[in-house]
Backbone bond lengths (Angstrom), bond angles and torsions (degrees), N, CA, C in turn:
res aa  C-N    CA-C-N  psi(-1)  N-CA   C-N-CA  omega(-1)  CA-C   N-CA-C  phi
1 Q - - - 1.479 - - 1.509 111.88 -
2 N 1.364 117.69 -41.98 1.420 120.11 179.31 1.505 114.48 -61.70
3 V 1.330 117.13 -40.51 1.433 120.13 176.17 1.498 112.59 -65.63
4 E 1.317 117.41 -38.83 1.405 119.99 179.85 1.510 113.38 -64.57
5 S 1.344 113.25 -27.54 1.554 115.86 -178.87 1.506 111.00 -73.23
6 T 1.293 118.10 -16.62 1.508 118.98 177.26 1.505 114.78 -92.60
7 E 1.370 113.63 -1.32 1.506 118.14 -179.35 1.463 107.53 -95.59
8 F 1.307 116.57 77.67 1.497 117.64 173.05 1.559 107.37 -144.36
9 K 1.264 114.77 161.28 1.448 125.22 -172.26 1.527 107.51 -114.11
10 L 1.351 116.80 128.47 1.475 119.78 170.22 1.514 106.23 -87.71
11 A 1.307 112.10 141.25 1.453 117.48 175.56 1.602 109.58 -69.57
12 Q 1.290 118.09 150.30 1.466 120.62 -178.28 1.464 111.19 -57.76
13 E 1.331 119.16 -36.91 1.453 118.95 -179.68 1.550 113.13 -65.65
14 D 1.365 113.72 -31.37 1.530 118.78 179.29 1.554 105.15 -71.24
15 I 1.212 117.62 -43.09 1.512 120.45 179.07 1.546 111.70 -63.39
16 D 1.308 115.45 -38.49 1.481 121.04 174.23 1.518 112.33 -62.78
17 L 1.269 117.86 -39.66 1.478 127.31 -177.21 1.547 107.41 -67.97
18 I 1.391 116.79 -44.98 1.417 120.97 176.10 1.452 111.84 -63.73
19 D 1.256 121.86 -45.76 1.437 126.11 175.37 1.510 114.94 -58.57
20 K 1.367 117.55 -36.82 1.421 120.53 179.78 1.542 111.54 -80.60
21 S 1.310 116.19 -24.08 1.449 117.51 179.25 1.487 112.84 -79.53
22 Y 1.377 118.10 -27.91 1.496 120.84 -177.25 1.471 110.92 -69.00
23 K 1.327 119.96 136.60 1.425 126.77 172.73 1.528 105.44 -128.14
24 P 1.277 117.62 123.77 1.457 120.15 -177.99 1.519 108.74 -72.48
25 P 1.300 114.70 160.23 1.448 118.70 -179.68 1.596 110.55 -66.19
26 V 1.307 114.52 151.80 1.471 120.68 176.83 1.490 107.43 -118.90
27 E 1.313 116.10 156.61 1.467 121.32 176.55 1.574 109.90 -90.49
28 I 1.341 115.08 123.83 1.483 120.42 -178.53 1.491 110.14 -115.28
29 P 1.311 117.92 135.54 1.532 118.78 174.75 1.533 108.77 -58.58
30 V 1.296 118.09 133.60 1.381 120.30 -179.47 1.473 114.70 -61.72
31 E 1.311 116.62 -26.18 1.440 123.35 179.47 1.563 113.89 -67.37
32 Q 1.279 115.86 -17.60 1.456 121.12 -179.53 1.489 115.75 -94.79
33 I 1.349 113.71 3.49 1.505 121.63 -176.45 1.504 112.56 -103.07
34 R 1.269 119.81 126.31 1.485 126.79 179.09 1.481 113.83 -105.72
35 I 1.279 116.11 139.86 1.495 120.75 170.87 1.450 108.98 -105.53
36 V 1.366 116.35 121.11 1.460 122.67 179.59 1.514 105.77 -94.82
37 P 1.299 116.39 128.14 1.511 119.62 178.92 1.544 108.22 -61.75
38 K 1.281 115.90 132.88 1.478 118.93 176.09 1.481 110.31 -156.44
39 T 1.246 120.56 153.34 1.451 127.88 178.11 1.525 108.67 -118.42
40 V 1.343 116.07 109.86 1.404 120.00 -179.66 1.551 108.07 -76.61
41 D 1.245 114.52 -49.53 1.459 122.63 173.57 1.536 106.07 -167.55
42 D 1.316 116.21 179.06 1.513 119.57 -171.71 1.546 108.99 -69.84
43 S 1.340 122.52 -18.36 1.426 123.55 -177.36 1.589 111.28 -93.95
44 H 1.303 116.02 -4.64 1.467 121.58 -172.77 1.584 109.12 -121.66
45 K 1.264 112.35 86.58 1.535 114.99 179.14 1.486 111.84 -88.20
46 V 1.317 115.61 143.68 1.521 120.79 -178.25 1.549 104.96 -124.27
47 Y 1.326 113.72 118.53 1.434 115.41 171.61 1.552 109.55 -80.19
48 T 1.318 113.41 152.31 1.507 119.27 -176.88 1.572 113.85 -119.05
49 T 1.305 115.17 -6.23 1.470 118.94 175.12 1.562 110.57 -137.14
50 L 1.309 113.62 160.00 1.390 122.29 -178.79 1.536 109.16 -65.40
51 K 1.388 116.43 -37.03 1.465 122.57 177.10 1.536 110.48 -55.32
52 E 1.346 118.62 -48.82 1.362 124.38 -179.93 1.485 111.56 -60.49
53 V 1.298 117.61 -41.87 1.469 123.40 179.97 1.517 109.66 -64.21
54 L 1.338 116.62 -44.06 1.443 118.66 177.75 1.484 117.55 -62.35
55 E 1.301 113.25 -33.80 1.497 123.20 177.81 1.511 110.05 -75.98
56 N 1.289 115.00 -35.51 1.514 120.81 179.15 1.487 115.20 52.01
57 Y 1.365 114.96 43.66 1.413 120.42 -171.34 1.534 113.55 -67.89
58 N 1.360 117.44 -18.61 1.471 120.62 172.64 1.464 114.44 -86.15
59 K 1.314 115.27 1.51 1.486 120.11 -177.03 1.462 115.03 51.54
60 I 1.265 118.95 47.35 1.388 128.66 178.19 1.615 107.71 -66.29
61 H 1.279 115.99 133.25 1.443 124.03 -178.97 1.484 110.63 -122.42
62 P 1.341 119.62 132.37 1.413 125.65 0.95 1.544 111.42 -68.61
63 N 1.262 118.54 149.97 1.465 117.29 179.48 1.530 111.20 -69.83
64 P 1.271 117.91 154.12 1.503 124.25 -170.08 1.553 111.06 -57.84
65 Y 1.321 120.69 -31.24 1.481 120.58 -177.26 1.564 107.11 -75.52
66 V 1.342 119.76 -38.32 1.499 123.94 175.85 1.535 106.29 -60.71
67 L 1.380 118.54 -52.61 1.419 119.52 -178.58 1.496 110.00 -61.89
68 A 1.306 122.63 -39.20 1.476 122.06 178.62 1.494 112.71 -59.56
69 R 1.406 113.57 -42.26 1.480 119.97 176.44 1.472 111.95 -55.31
70 E 1.359 113.00 -49.70 1.521 120.41 -176.63 1.605 105.98 -64.58
71 I 1.247 120.42 -40.78 1.468 121.78 -179.02 1.566 109.32 -67.13
72 R 1.290 116.61 -41.52 1.489 117.81 175.74 1.530 111.05 -61.37
73 K 1.290 117.82 -38.09 1.489 123.38 -174.72 1.579 108.87 -74.61
74 N 1.385 116.90 -48.41 1.412 122.63 -168.63 1.439 118.09 -114.22
75 G 1.353 115.84 -0.43 1.446 119.74 -174.88 1.520 112.26 80.78
76 L 1.293 118.91 175.20 1.473 123.18 177.23 1.473 107.67 -85.43
77 L 1.311 115.09 105.25 1.472 123.11 -177.31 1.523 113.56 -63.81
78 K 1.352 110.83 -38.96 1.593 114.98 179.89 1.513 104.26 -129.46
79 P 1.343 116.74 115.12 1.456 125.71 175.23 1.541 109.71 -55.75
80 I 1.350 111.96 148.61 1.490 115.86 174.45 1.513 108.08 -71.82
81 E 1.310 114.63 164.79 1.467 121.02 170.61 1.482 114.82 -109.61
82 V 1.294 117.63 130.26 1.426 117.65 177.30 1.531 110.72 -132.34
83 K 1.331 114.28 169.81 1.448 119.39 172.61 1.542 107.70 -129.14
84 K 1.383 118.08 144.30 1.397 120.44 179.27 1.501 111.17 -70.24
85 I 1.326 112.92 134.89 1.503 119.84 174.43 1.515 105.71 -125.84
86 E 1.357 114.02 175.46 1.535 118.76 -174.59 1.532 112.93 -50.72
87 N 1.312 120.72 -47.95 1.496 121.52 -172.86 1.492 109.28 -110.70
88 G 1.304 122.63 31.83 1.495 122.16 179.22 1.548 112.61 143.42
89 Y 1.272 112.26 -129.10 1.522 116.80 -174.56 1.533 105.51 -136.00
90 Q 1.279 114.53 155.67 1.493 123.64 173.53 1.531 109.93 -121.31
91 I 1.245 119.53 132.71 1.458 123.11 -176.44 1.578 105.83 -73.61
92 I 1.332 111.21 133.88 1.458 120.41 176.17 1.595 106.46 -105.38
93 H 1.229 118.20 -43.72 1.498 123.53 178.11 1.550 109.58 -142.41
94 G 1.340 113.80 134.29 1.436 115.02 171.64 1.427 115.52 112.29
95 S 1.365 120.31 22.62 1.489 122.38 -179.83 1.470 113.94 -58.53
96 A 1.325 118.55 -36.63 1.502 121.81 174.18 1.477 114.03 -64.54
97 R 1.299 116.12 -41.95 1.476 121.60 177.25 1.568 109.32 -65.81
98 Y 1.353 116.06 -39.81 1.475 123.61 177.32 1.551 111.17 -57.88
99 F 1.277 117.56 -52.13 1.446 124.23 179.74 1.498 111.31 -67.07
100 S 1.358 120.54 -38.82 1.445 122.12 177.41 1.465 107.61 -66.70
101 W 1.222 124.05 -40.44 1.452 127.51 177.17 1.466 111.93 -57.27
102 I 1.276 117.93 -43.11 1.509 124.58 177.20 1.600 107.01 -63.79
103 I 1.323 115.57 -44.65 1.459 115.75 178.72 1.624 110.09 -62.07
104 A 1.393 115.91 -41.49 1.421 120.13 -178.77 1.487 115.51 -71.85
105 F 1.356 117.56 -38.57 1.455 119.43 -167.03 1.547 115.02 -132.19
106 G 1.366 117.32 4.28 1.385 123.32 174.57 1.596 108.69 67.95
107 S 1.309 120.67 -123.10 1.430 124.81 -177.43 1.413 118.96 -92.41
108 K 1.360 116.99 11.47 1.435 122.41 -179.24 1.597 107.20 -64.34
109 P 1.407 115.63 139.52 1.491 115.93 -178.75 1.458 111.47 -62.24
110 I 1.354 115.52 144.05 1.491 125.45 -177.10 1.527 111.97 -100.03
111 P 1.344 117.77 139.02 1.405 120.70 172.47 1.499 112.60 -64.79
112 A 1.347 118.46 132.76 1.487 121.23 -178.88 1.546 110.83 -149.28
113 F 1.261 111.46 149.81 1.557 121.17 170.87 1.510 102.36 -95.96
114 V 1.390 114.07 123.61 1.476 120.96 170.92 1.449 107.61 -88.11
115 I 1.351 117.92 116.90 1.480 120.02 -179.09 1.522 109.37 -113.92
C-alpha cells in the first residue's frame, strides 16, 4: 500500500504553481531582525535578548551554545522565518536558531524565509 501511494502524477499546472509559489531563503543582516516578546504557552519560552539567551535561565534544550556549535559545523539546516515590518524584519519562527547563529557567526547575515 505504501508503495502504491507514491505512484501518482502531478499535473503540469500543479507543478508550475508549486514552482511559482516557492521562494528561496534570502540572507538578512541580523541587525535588521527584531524579536517581539510573546508567550505562546507556558511550555514555550521565547528569549528576546542575547543576554537572556546566554544565561539560558529557562533551560531551553538544546542550549544555545550547543546549537551554535552545530550551526557552525553544519550550517543552518532550517532558515528562520521572518516577516517584513517598517524598520526591518520580525521573527515568526526560529528565535533560538537566530540567537545561536549570532553566537556562531556574529553579525554575518542569516538565511531566512520572508513570509
